[in-house]
N, CA, C and O atoms as a printed pandas DataFrame, in Angstrom:
     atom_number atom_name residue_name chain_id  residue_number  x_coord  y_coord  z_coord
0              1         N          UNK        A               1  126.825  146.974   81.187
1              2        CA          UNK        A               1  125.975  148.095   81.560
2              3         C          UNK        A               1  126.781  149.019   82.462
3              4         O          UNK        A               1  127.451  148.567   83.390
4              5         N          UNK        A               2  126.712  150.291   82.186
5              6        CA          UNK        A               2  127.425  151.281   82.988
6              7         C          UNK        A               2  126.481  151.990   83.938
7              8         O          UNK        A               2  125.261  151.920   83.788
8              9         N          UNK        A               3  127.056  152.676   84.919
9             10        CA          UNK        A               3  126.197  153.390   85.873
10            11         C          UNK        A               3  125.532  154.565   85.166
11            12         O          UNK        A               3  126.115  155.170   84.266
12            13         N          UNK        A               4  124.308  154.883   85.580
13            14        CA          UNK        A               4  123.575  155.943   84.873
14            15         C          UNK        A               4  124.160  157.328   85.140
15            16         O          UNK        A               4  124.657  157.608   86.231
16            17         N          UNK        A               5  124.092  158.168   84.147
17            18        CA          UNK        A               5  124.489  159.567   84.263
18            19         C          UNK        A               5  123.352  160.291   84.998
19            20         O          UNK        A               5  122.208  160.233   84.548
20            21         N          UNK        A               6  123.639  160.970   86.114
21            22        CA          UNK        A               6  122.581  161.634   86.880
22            23         C          UNK        A               6  121.782  162.653   86.054
23            24         O          UNK        A               6  120.576  162.798   86.255
24            25         N          UNK        A               7  122.436  163.348   85.142
25            26        CA          UNK        A               7  121.744  164.324   84.318
26            27         C          UNK        A               7  120.759  163.643   83.364
27            28         O          UNK        A               7  119.633  164.109   83.193
28            29         N          UNK        A               8  121.185  162.541   82.745
29            30        CA          UNK        A               8  120.302  161.799   81.843
30            31         C          UNK        A               8  119.161  161.170   82.642
31            32         O          UNK        A               8  118.011  161.187   82.202
32            33         N          UNK        A               9  119.476  160.615   83.815
33            34        CA          UNK        A               9  118.433  160.015   84.661
34            35         C          UNK        A               9  117.384  161.057   85.045
35            36         O          UNK        A               9  116.188  160.767   85.040
36            37         N          UNK        A              10  117.830  162.263   85.378
37            38        CA          UNK        A              10  116.897  163.349   85.702
38            39         C          UNK        A              10  116.069  163.721   84.472
39            40         O          UNK        A              10  114.862  163.942   84.569
40            41         N          UNK        A              11  116.728  163.788   83.324
41            42        CA          UNK        A              11  116.015  164.094   82.080
42            43         C          UNK        A              11  114.973  163.052   81.739
43            44         O          UNK        A              11  113.872  163.392   81.307
44            45         N          UNK        A              12  115.307  161.783   81.928
45            46        CA          UNK        A              12  114.359  160.696   81.667
46            47         C          UNK        A              12  113.174  160.806   82.624
47            48         O          UNK        A              12  112.024  160.670   82.207
48            49         N          UNK        A              13  113.451  161.051   83.901
49            50        CA          UNK        A              13  112.375  161.179   84.895
50            51         C          UNK        A              13  111.450  162.336   84.534
51            52         O          UNK        A              13  110.229  162.181   84.548
52            53         N          UNK        A              14  112.015  163.479   84.214
53            54        CA          UNK        A              14  111.204  164.656   83.869
54            55         C          UNK        A              14  110.434  164.431   82.574
55            56         O          UNK        A              14  109.250  164.760   82.493
56            57         N          UNK        A              15  111.092  163.876   81.563
57            58        CA          UNK        A              15  110.392  163.694   80.280
58            59         C          UNK        A              15  109.256  162.680   80.394
59            60         O          UNK        A              15  108.212  162.859   79.768
60            61         N          UNK        A              16  109.440  161.623   81.177
61            62        CA          UNK        A              16  108.339  160.669   81.319
62            63         C          UNK        A              16  107.230  161.223   82.203
63            64         O          UNK        A              16  106.060  160.896   82.007
64            65         N          UNK        A              17  107.592  162.068   83.185
65            66        CA          UNK        A              17  106.555  162.731   83.981
66            67         C          UNK        A              17  105.711  163.632   83.086
67            68         O          UNK        A              17  104.482  163.614   83.161
68            69         N          UNK        A              18  106.367  164.412   82.248
69            70        CA          UNK        A              18  105.637  165.266   81.312
70            71         C          UNK        A              18  104.851  164.444   80.306
71            72         O          UNK        A              18  103.724  164.796   79.957
72            73         N          UNK        A              19  105.442  163.347   79.836
73            74        CA          UNK        A              19  104.762  162.479   78.868
74            75         C          UNK        A              19  103.463  161.941   79.443
75            76         O          UNK        A              19  102.432  161.967   78.772
76            77         N          UNK        A              20  103.499  161.457   80.672
77            78        CA          UNK        A              20  102.279  160.908   81.254
78            79         C          UNK        A              20  101.269  161.996   81.602
79            80         O          UNK        A              20  100.063  161.776   81.492
80            81         N          UNK        A              21  101.743  163.152   82.016
81            82        CA          UNK        A              21  100.818  164.262   82.258
82            83         C          UNK        A              21  100.119  164.650   80.958
83            84         O          UNK        A              21   98.911  164.887   80.944
84            85         N          UNK        A              22  100.870  164.713   79.883
85            86        CA          UNK        A              22  100.290  165.034   78.570
86            87         C          UNK        A              22   99.335  163.930   78.132
87            88         O          UNK        A              22   98.294  164.214   77.539
88            89         N          UNK        A              23   99.674  162.683   78.416
89            90        CA          UNK        A              23   98.770  161.577   78.062
90            91         C          UNK        A              23   97.432  161.696   78.797
91            92         O          UNK        A              23   96.376  161.453   78.211
92            93         N          UNK        A              24   97.477  162.066   80.067
93            94        CA          UNK        A              24   96.237  162.245   80.832
94            95         C          UNK        A              24   95.405  163.365   80.200
95            96         O          UNK        A              24   94.191  163.224   80.048
96            97         N          UNK        A              25   96.049  164.470   79.832
97            98        CA          UNK        A              25   95.326  165.573   79.200
98            99         C          UNK        A              25   94.818  165.182   77.814
99           100         O          UNK        A              25   93.734  165.602   77.409
100          101         N          UNK        A              26   95.596  164.380   77.086
101          102        CA          UNK        A              26   95.151  163.849   75.793
102          103         C          UNK        A              26   93.902  162.997   75.989
103          104         O          UNK        A              26   92.923  163.155   75.258
104          105         N          UNK        A              27   93.928  162.107   76.958
105          106        CA          UNK        A              27   92.774  161.240   77.228
106          107         C          UNK        A              27   91.547  162.054   77.614
107          108         O          UNK        A              27   90.426  161.734   77.220
108          109         N          UNK        A              28   91.772  163.100   78.384
109          110        CA          UNK        A              28   90.680  163.979   78.781
110          111         C          UNK        A              28   90.064  164.662   77.553
111          112         O          UNK        A              28   88.842  164.760   77.437
112          113         N          UNK        A              29   90.910  165.125   76.655
113          114        CA          UNK        A              29   90.410  165.777   75.437
114          115         C          UNK        A              29   89.677  164.783   74.545
115          116         O          UNK        A              29   88.662  165.133   73.942
116          117         N          UNK        A              30   90.172  163.549   74.450
117          118        CA          UNK        A              30   89.492  162.521   73.661
118          119         C          UNK        A              30   88.123  162.220   74.258
119          120         O          UNK        A              30   87.130  162.126   73.536
120          121         N          UNK        A              31   88.074  162.070   75.580
121          122        CA          UNK        A              31   86.799  161.774   76.249
122          123         C          UNK        A              31   85.784  162.890   76.021
123          124         O          UNK        A              31   84.581  162.643   75.950
124          125         N          UNK        A              32   86.281  164.118   75.906
125          126        CA          UNK        A              32   85.400  165.259   75.661
126          127         C          UNK        A              32   85.153  165.473   74.166
127          128         O          UNK        A              32   84.442  166.401   73.783
128          129         N          UNK        A              33   85.739  164.614   73.319
129          130        CA          UNK        A              33   85.597  164.681   71.860
130          131         C          UNK        A              33   86.078  166.014   71.276
131          132         O          UNK        A              33   85.454  166.577   70.376
132          133         N          UNK        A              34   87.195  166.499   71.806
133          134        CA          UNK        A              34   87.825  167.727   71.308
134          135         C          UNK        A              34   88.955  167.325   70.375
135          136         O          UNK        A              34   90.090  167.145   70.814
136          137         N          UNK        A              35   88.651  167.185   69.093
137          138        CA          UNK        A              35   89.588  166.621   68.105
138          139         C          UNK        A              35   90.886  167.413   67.982
139          140         O          UNK        A              35   91.969  166.831   68.051
140          141         N          UNK        A              36   90.799  168.698   67.804
141          142        CA          UNK        A              36   91.985  169.525   67.598
142          143         C          UNK        A              36   92.892  169.500   68.814
143          144         O          UNK        A              36   94.106  169.335   68.691
144          145         N          UNK        A              37   92.299  169.665   69.987
145          146        CA          UNK        A              37   93.077  169.649   71.228
146          147         C          UNK        A              37   93.697  168.272   71.454
147          148         O          UNK        A              37   94.861  168.171   71.842
148          149         N          UNK        A              38   92.930  167.220   71.213
149          150        CA          UNK        A              38   93.451  165.860   71.372
150          151         C          UNK        A              38   94.619  165.616   70.419
151          152         O          UNK        A              38   95.622  165.016   70.806
152          153         N          UNK        A              39   94.493  166.074   69.191
153          154        CA          UNK        A              39   95.578  165.895   68.210
154          155         C          UNK        A              39   96.836  166.639   68.647
155          156         O          UNK        A              39   97.944  166.124   68.502
156          157         N          UNK        A              40   96.671  167.840   69.179
157          158        CA          UNK        A              40   97.831  168.598   69.668
158          159         C          UNK        A              40   98.517  167.880   70.825
159          160         O          UNK        A              40   99.742  167.755   70.842
160          161         N          UNK        A              41   97.721  167.403   71.803
161          162        CA          UNK        A              41   98.298  166.668   72.932
162          163         C          UNK        A              41   98.988  165.403   72.447
163          164         O          UNK        A              41  100.058  165.052   72.942
164          165         N          UNK        A              42   98.384  164.715   71.482
165          166        CA          UNK        A              42   98.967  163.479   70.961
166          167         C          UNK        A              42  100.337  163.729   70.338
167          168         O          UNK        A              42  101.273  162.958   70.552
168          169         N          UNK        A              43  100.450  164.791   69.581
169          170        CA          UNK        A              43  101.724  165.137   68.951
170          171         C          UNK        A              43  102.797  165.444   69.993
171          172         O          UNK        A              43  103.935  164.990   69.874
172          173         N          UNK        A              44  102.432  166.207   71.002
173          174        CA          UNK        A              44  103.382  166.531   72.071
174          175         C          UNK        A              44  103.764  165.283   72.857
175          176         O          UNK        A              44  104.923  165.113   73.234
176          177         N          UNK        A              45  102.802  164.421   73.101
177          178        CA          UNK        A              45  103.027  163.162   73.811
178          179         C          UNK        A              45  104.088  162.337   73.083
179          180         O          UNK        A              45  105.008  161.816   73.713
180          181         N          UNK        A              46  103.965  162.219   71.777
181          182        CA          UNK        A              46  104.915  161.438   70.979
182          183         C          UNK        A              46  106.319  162.035   71.059
183          184         O          UNK        A              46  107.294  161.301   71.221
184          185         N          UNK        A              47  106.429  163.342   70.948
185          186        CA          UNK        A              47  107.740  163.990   70.965
186          187         C          UNK        A              47  108.422  163.844   72.326
187          188         O          UNK        A              47  109.630  163.612   72.389
188          189         N          UNK        A              48  107.664  163.976   73.408
189          190        CA          UNK        A              48  108.250  163.833   74.738
190          191         C          UNK        A              48  108.723  162.406   75.004
191          192         O          UNK        A              48  109.760  162.198   75.633
192          193         N          UNK        A              49  107.967  161.433   74.526
193          194        CA          UNK        A              49  108.335  160.035   74.783
194          195         C          UNK        A              49  109.620  159.647   74.052
195          196         O          UNK        A              49  110.319  158.729   74.480
196          197         N          UNK        A              50  109.930  160.324   72.976
197          198        CA          UNK        A              50  111.130  159.986   72.201
198          199         C          UNK        A              50  112.399  160.138   73.033
199          200         O          UNK        A              50  113.287  159.291   72.951
200          201         N          UNK        A              51  112.502  161.195   73.831
201          202        CA          UNK        A              51  113.706  161.401   74.638
202          203         C          UNK        A              51  113.933  160.244   75.599
203          204         O          UNK        A              51  115.041  159.714   75.691
204          205         N          UNK        A              52  112.901  159.858   76.302
205          206        CA          UNK        A              52  113.042  158.776   77.281
206          207         C          UNK        A              52  113.407  157.474   76.604
207          208         O          UNK        A              52  114.286  156.754   77.079
208          209         N          UNK        A              53  112.749  157.162   75.507
209          210        CA          UNK        A              53  113.019  155.898   74.814
210          211         C          UNK        A              53  114.453  155.872   74.304
211          212         O          UNK        A              53  115.162  154.881   74.486
212          213         N          UNK        A              54  114.873  156.935   73.679
213          214        CA          UNK        A              54  116.244  156.998   73.154
214          215         C          UNK        A              54  117.251  156.909   74.301
215          216         O          UNK        A              54  118.291  156.265   74.158
216          217         N          UNK        A              55  116.957  157.541   75.427
217          218        CA          UNK        A              55  117.882  157.535   76.556
218          219         C          UNK        A              55  118.020  156.164   77.192
219          220         O          UNK        A              55  119.139  155.726   77.463
220          221         N          UNK        A              56  116.907  155.470   77.439
221          222        CA          UNK        A              56  117.045  154.218   78.177
222          223         C          UNK        A              56  117.285  153.002   77.307
223          224         O          UNK        A              56  117.452  151.903   77.838
224          225         N          UNK        A              57  117.309  153.153   75.993
225          226        CA          UNK        A              57  117.683  152.003   75.176
226          227         C          UNK        A              57  119.173  151.711   75.294
227          228         O          UNK        A              57  119.599  150.581   75.056
228          229         N          UNK        A              58  119.972  152.713   75.658
229          230        CA          UNK        A              58  121.400  152.501   75.844
230          231         C          UNK        A              58  121.744  151.884   77.191
231          232         O          UNK        A              58  122.806  151.278   77.335
232          233         N          UNK        A              59  120.879  152.024   78.167
233          234        CA          UNK        A              59  121.133  151.493   79.508
234          235         C          UNK        A              59  119.779  151.179   80.138
235          236         O          UNK        A              59  119.003  152.084   80.442
236          237         N          UNK        A              60  119.509  149.919   80.327
237          238        CA          UNK        A              60  118.190  149.509   80.806
238          239         C          UNK        A              60  117.880  150.008   82.217
239          240         O          UNK        A              60  116.722  149.967   82.634
240          241         N          UNK        A              61  118.866  150.470   82.952
241          242        CA          UNK        A              61  118.624  151.021   84.286
242          243         C          UNK        A              61  117.777  152.292   84.232
243          244         O          UNK        A              61  117.104  152.634   85.204
244          245         N          UNK        A              62  117.811  152.993   83.093
245          246        CA          UNK        A              62  117.008  154.208   82.949
246          247         C          UNK        A              62  115.510  153.909   82.963
247          248         O          UNK        A              62  114.705  154.817   83.172
248          249         N          UNK        A              63  115.127  152.665   82.746
249          250        CA          UNK        A              63  113.715  152.293   82.800
250          251         C          UNK        A              63  113.143  152.602   84.185
251          252         O          UNK        A              63  111.979  152.985   84.304
252          253         N          UNK        A              64  113.955  152.437   85.228
253          254        CA          UNK        A              64  113.510  152.754   86.593
254          255         C          UNK        A              64  113.155  154.236   86.687
255          256         O          UNK        A              64  112.138  154.595   87.281
256          257         N          UNK        A              65  113.987  155.095   86.105
257          258        CA          UNK        A              65  113.727  156.525   86.127
258          259         C          UNK        A              65  112.520  156.871   85.250
259          260         O          UNK        A              65  111.761  157.784   85.574
260          261         N          UNK        A              66  112.343  156.153   84.155
261          262        CA          UNK        A              66  111.169  156.354   83.301
262          263         C          UNK        A              66  109.899  155.972   84.055
263          264         O          UNK        A              66  108.892  156.675   83.968
264          265         N          UNK        A              67  109.940  154.869   84.790
265          266        CA          UNK        A              67  108.766  154.441   85.559
266          267         C          UNK        A              67  108.440  155.459   86.649
267          268         O          UNK        A              67  107.271  155.767   86.880
268          269         N          UNK        A              68  109.462  155.981   87.318
269          270        CA          UNK        A              68  109.254  157.001   88.348
270          271         C          UNK        A              68  108.605  158.248   87.747
271          272         O          UNK        A              68  107.638  158.777   88.294
272          273         N          UNK        A              69  109.135  158.703   86.636
273          274        CA          UNK        A              69  108.564  159.874   85.972
274          275         C          UNK        A              69  107.147  159.630   85.508
275          276         O          UNK        A              69  106.297  160.515   85.604
276          277         N          UNK        A              70  106.887  158.438   85.008
277          278        CA          UNK        A              70  105.554  158.078   84.552
278          279         C          UNK        A              70  104.553  158.159   85.704
279          280         O          UNK        A              70  103.472  158.730   85.556
280          281         N          UNK        A              71  104.915  157.593   86.834
281          282        CA          UNK        A              71  104.043  157.624   88.011
282          283         C          UNK        A              71  103.791  159.060   88.450
283          284         O          UNK        A              71  102.648  159.445   88.698
284          285         N          UNK        A              72  104.862  159.857   88.546
285          286        CA          UNK        A              72  104.734  161.246   88.991
286          287         C          UNK        A              72  103.861  162.064   88.041
287          288         O          UNK        A              72  103.030  162.857   88.485
288          289         N          UNK        A              73  104.047  161.872   86.743
289          290        CA          UNK        A              73  103.277  162.631   85.756
290          291         C          UNK        A              73  101.801  162.309   85.797
291          292         O          UNK        A              73  100.970  163.217   85.800
292          293         N          UNK        A              74  101.459  161.030   85.830
293          294        CA          UNK        A              74  100.048  160.641   85.873
294          295         C          UNK        A              74   99.403  161.095   87.179
295          296         O          UNK        A              74   98.293  161.627   87.167
296          297         N          UNK        A              75  100.075  160.894   88.287
297          298        CA          UNK        A              75   99.542  161.302   89.592
298          299         C          UNK        A              75   99.313  162.814   89.630
299          300         O          UNK        A              75   98.263  163.279   90.072
300          301         N          UNK        A              76  100.293  163.564   89.169
301          302        CA          UNK        A              76  100.170  165.026   89.179
302          303         C          UNK        A              76   99.065  165.532   88.274
303          304         O          UNK        A              76   98.315  166.431   88.655
304          305         N          UNK        A              77   98.956  164.965   87.076
305          306        CA          UNK        A              77   97.931  165.427   86.142
306          307         C          UNK        A              77   96.527  165.099   86.636
307          308         O          UNK        A              77   95.627  165.931   86.526
308          309         N          UNK        A              78   96.328  163.910   87.172
309          310        CA          UNK        A              78   95.006  163.542   87.686
310          311         C          UNK        A              78   94.678  164.375   88.918
311          312         O          UNK        A              78   93.525  164.759   89.115
312          313         N          UNK        A              79   95.675  164.659   89.747
313          314        CA          UNK        A              79   95.465  165.537   90.899
314          315         C          UNK        A              79   95.030  166.916   90.426
315          316         O          UNK        A              79   94.112  167.508   90.994
316          317         N          UNK        A              80   95.682  167.430   89.392
317          318        CA          UNK        A              80   95.334  168.732   88.841
318          319         C          UNK        A              80   93.915  168.724   88.275
319          320         O          UNK        A              80   93.160  169.671   88.494
320          321         N          UNK        A              81   93.547  167.678   87.557
321          322        CA          UNK        A              81   92.196  167.586   87.009
322          323         C          UNK        A              81   91.156  167.499   88.122
323          324         O          UNK        A              81   90.098  168.119   88.024
324          325         N          UNK        A              82   91.440  166.741   89.173
325          326        CA          UNK        A              82   90.508  166.613   90.299
326          327         C          UNK        A              82   90.345  167.930   91.050
327          328         O          UNK        A              82   89.291  168.189   91.631
328          329         N          UNK        A              83   91.362  168.742   91.041
329          330        CA          UNK        A              83   91.316  170.043   91.711
330          331         C          UNK        A              83   90.267  170.950   91.070
331          332         O          UNK        A              83   89.781  171.887   91.703
332          333         N          UNK        A              84   89.929  170.678   89.854
333          334        CA          UNK        A              84   88.934  171.473   89.136
334          335         C          UNK        A              84   87.518  171.000   89.414
335          336         O          UNK        A              84   86.609  171.319   88.648
336          337         N          UNK        A              85   87.307  170.259   90.473
337          338        CA          UNK        A              85   85.964  169.835   90.847
338          339         C          UNK        A              85   85.480  168.610   90.099
339          340         O          UNK        A              85   84.274  168.403   89.957
340          341         N          UNK        A              86   86.401  167.801   89.623
341          342        CA          UNK        A              86   86.015  166.557   88.961
342          343         C          UNK        A              86   85.727  166.698   87.485
343          344         O          UNK        A              86   85.355  165.716   86.843
344          345         N          UNK        A              87   85.887  167.901   86.914
345          346        CA          UNK        A              87   85.684  168.062   85.480
346          347         C          UNK        A              87   87.025  168.214   84.803
347          348         O          UNK        A              87   88.004  168.606   85.437
348          349         N          UNK        A              88   87.076  167.908   83.534
349          350        CA          UNK        A              88   88.299  168.109   82.773
350          351         C          UNK        A              88   88.315  169.540   82.265
351          352         O          UNK        A              88   87.283  170.209   82.299
352          353         N          UNK        A              89   89.452  170.026   81.797
353          354        CA          UNK        A              89   89.483  171.373   81.247
354          355         C          UNK        A              89   88.634  171.493   79.980
355          356         O          UNK        A              89   88.378  172.604   79.516
356          357         N          UNK        A              90   88.200  170.379   79.422
357          358        CA          UNK        A              90   87.519  170.388   78.133
358          359         C          UNK        A              90   86.036  170.084   78.214
359          360         O          UNK        A              90   85.374  169.990   77.181
360          361         N          UNK        A              91   85.504  169.929   79.402
361          362        CA          UNK        A              91   84.074  169.690   79.527
362          363         C          UNK        A              91   83.493  170.696   80.497
363          364         O          UNK        A              91   84.175  171.173   81.404
364          365         N          UNK        A              92   82.245  171.008   80.297
365          366        CA          UNK        A              92   81.623  171.973   81.190
366          367         C          UNK        A              92   81.241  171.286   82.494
367          368         O          UNK        A              92   80.866  170.113   82.489
368          369         N          UNK        A              93   81.332  172.003   83.606
369          370        CA          UNK        A              93   80.916  171.406   84.874
370          371         C          UNK        A              93   79.425  171.069   84.817
371          372         O          UNK        A              93   78.625  171.889   84.365
372          373         N          UNK        A              94   79.056  169.916   85.254
373          374        CA          UNK        A              94   77.658  169.524   85.302
374          375         C          UNK        A              94   77.468  168.552   86.443
375          376         O          UNK        A              94   78.419  167.933   86.920
376          377         N          UNK        A              95   76.279  168.431   86.856
377          378        CA          UNK        A              95   75.984  167.493   87.933
378          379         C          UNK        A              95   75.956  166.096   87.338
379          380         O          UNK        A              95   75.186  165.825   86.416
380          381         N          UNK        A              96   76.787  165.214   87.859
381          382        CA          UNK        A              96   76.844  163.842   87.364
382          383         C          UNK        A              96   76.099  162.925   88.306
383          384         O          UNK        A              96   76.078  163.131   89.519
384          385         N          UNK        A              97   75.488  161.910   87.726
385          386        CA          UNK        A              97   74.862  160.875   88.537
386          387         C          UNK        A              97   75.942  159.960   89.084
387          388         O          UNK        A              97   77.098  160.040   88.667
388          389         N          UNK        A              98   75.577  159.098   90.009
389          390        CA          UNK        A              98   76.559  158.217   90.628
390          391         C          UNK        A              98   77.168  157.245   89.616
391          392         O          UNK        A              98   78.338  156.886   89.741
392          393         N          UNK        A              99   76.399  156.818   88.625
393          394        CA          UNK        A              99   76.945  155.894   87.625
394          395         C          UNK        A              99   77.991  156.595   86.780
395          396         O          UNK        A              99   79.039  156.017   86.491
396          397         N          UNK        A             100   77.719  157.856   86.372
397          398        CA          UNK        A             100   78.707  158.611   85.611
398          399         C          UNK        A             100   79.947  158.889   86.439
399          400         O          UNK        A             100   81.066  158.781   85.937
400          401         N          UNK        A             101   79.764  159.244   87.689
401          402        CA          UNK        A             101   80.885  159.560   88.563
402          403         C          UNK        A             101   81.820  158.360   88.690
403          404         O          UNK        A             101   83.040  158.514   88.627
404          405         N          UNK        A             102   81.254  157.169   88.867
405          406        CA          UNK        A             102   82.075  155.972   88.991
406          407         C          UNK        A             102   82.847  155.699   87.714
407          408         O          UNK        A             102   84.016  155.316   87.769
408          409         N          UNK        A             103   82.218  155.887   86.571
409          410        CA          UNK        A             103   82.864  155.621   85.290
410          411         C          UNK        A             103   83.987  156.611   85.013
411          412         O          UNK        A             103   85.019  156.219   84.469
412          413         N          UNK        A             104   83.819  157.876   85.369
413          414        CA          UNK        A             104   84.796  158.897   85.042
414          415         C          UNK        A             104   85.938  158.997   86.031
415          416         O          UNK        A             104   86.970  159.579   85.699
416          417         N          UNK        A             105   85.800  158.459   87.225
417          418        CA          UNK        A             105   86.879  158.572   88.220
418          419         C          UNK        A             105   87.916  157.501   88.071
419          420         O          UNK        A             105   88.882  157.466   88.834
């Protein structure tokens, strides 16, 4: 195993961050039953994940950078969704009961 290339490590981190952010948006679209939007996010999700997988199969140390990017992407996307008052971009704002709030958070 060789030491990781900083440029590839950065690329893996960024691509997995974007991949997980897209996955969160895909999940949001699925939950809102928006078929076309969900399909678009799914396609982008698959394409973004390819770079990371191809990159870290040559050096298992890149998995650390993939995990970091994954954490950053999911955290950022959920933070962005929460900033909208607890609704997803694909559902209309509505008053939720406590049972719904617990399930959706």
